[in-house]
C-alpha positions in Angstrom: 36.5 16.7 -37.9 37.4 15.1 -34.4 35.5 15.1 -31.8 36.8 15.2 -28.5 36.2 11.6 -25.8 34.6 13.6 -22.9 32.1 15.2 -25.4 31.2 11.9 -27.1 31.0 10.4 -23.5 28.8 13.3 -22.4 26.1 12.9 -25.2 26.4 8.8 -24.9 25.6 9.4 -21.2 22.9 12.3 -21.4 20.7 10.1 -24.0 21.0 6.9 -21.7 19.7 8.8 -18.7 16.6 10.3 -20.9 15.6 6.8 -22.3 15.7 5.6 -19.0 13.7 8.2 -17.3 10.4 6.7 -18.1 7.3 6.1 -15.8 8.8 3.6 -13.2 6.0 3.7 -10.8 3.2 3.0 -13.7 2.5 -1.1 -13.7 2.2 -2.9 -17.1 1.1 -6.3 -18.6 -1.8 -7.9 -19.2 -5.0 -6.6 -17.0 -3.5 -2.9 -16.5 -4.3 0.0 -18.7 -3.2 3.9 -18.6 -6.8 4.7 -19.9 -9.1 7.3 -17.7 -12.5 6.0 -16.7 -15.1 8.1 -17.0 -16.2 10.3 -14.3 -12.0 10.6 -13.7 -11.6 14.4 -12.9 -8.2 13.9 -11.3 -5.3 15.8 -12.9 -3.3 14.2 -15.9 -0.3 14.3 -13.0 -2.1 12.3 -10.8 -3.2 9.2 -13.0 -2.9 6.0 -11.6 -3.5 2.7 -13.7 -6.7 0.9 -13.7 -6.4 -2.2 -11.8 -9.7 -4.4 -12.3 -11.1 -5.7 -8.7 -9.7 -9.1 -9.2 -6.6 -8.0 -8.8 -7.0 -5.9 -6.2 -5.4 -5.9 -2.8 -8.1 -7.3 -0.2 -9.9 -5.0 1.8 -9.7 -5.4 5.5 -12.7 -6.5 7.4 -13.2 -6.0 10.7 -14.9 -4.0 13.4 -15.0 0.2 12.6 -14.4 2.7 14.5 -17.2 3.0 17.2 -18.5 -0.5 17.4 -18.5 -2.6 20.0 -15.4 -4.9 20.9 -15.5 -8.5 20.4 -15.8 -10.7 22.9 -12.7 -11.8 23.7 -11.5 -14.7 26.4 -8.2 -15.7 27.8 -5.9 -17.2 31.1 -4.5 -14.3 32.8 -0.7 -14.6 34.3 -2.5 -16.4 37.5 -4.5 -19.2 35.8 -7.8 -17.6 36.2 -10.4 -17.4 33.0 -11.5 -14.0 31.7 -13.5 -12.4 29.6 -13.5 -9.0 27.9 -17.1 -8.0 28.7 -15.9 -8.6 32.6 -14.3 -5.1 32.6 -17.1 -3.4 30.6 -17.5 0.8 31.7 -13.5 0.4 32.7 -10.5 1.4 30.9 -8.9 -1.7 29.3 -5.4 -2.1 27.6 -4.9 -4.4 25.0 -1.4 -5.5 24.3 -1.4 -8.1 21.1 2.1 -9.6 20.4 3.7 -12.8 19.3 7.1 -14.7 19.8 8.1 -16.0 16.4 
C-alpha cells in the first residue's frame, strides 16, 4: 500500500503538536510540586504549583494606604532646604524620577 507523502507529513506534524502541547507555564524541578494542599478549594483548572516560602518572591514592605507619609527632605531648585512636613495640610505632588 502506497501512502501519499502529504498524509504522512500531516500525521507527523499532528503528533509533534500534540507532544508539545503540555502545560508550559508550570514550574518544575526541586522544590516544586503539583500536589494540592489541604484547604485548597480552587477549581482544578486554576491550579498553580506550590512554591516554598524560601523560594517565593519577597513581599514589598512600606507604608499602607492611609498611613502618614514618611518624612522627606531635600533642597529645592532655589537651594533652600525643605521638609515634607512643612506642607502639612496642603496638596503636594511628588514626582520621583531618576537619570541613569
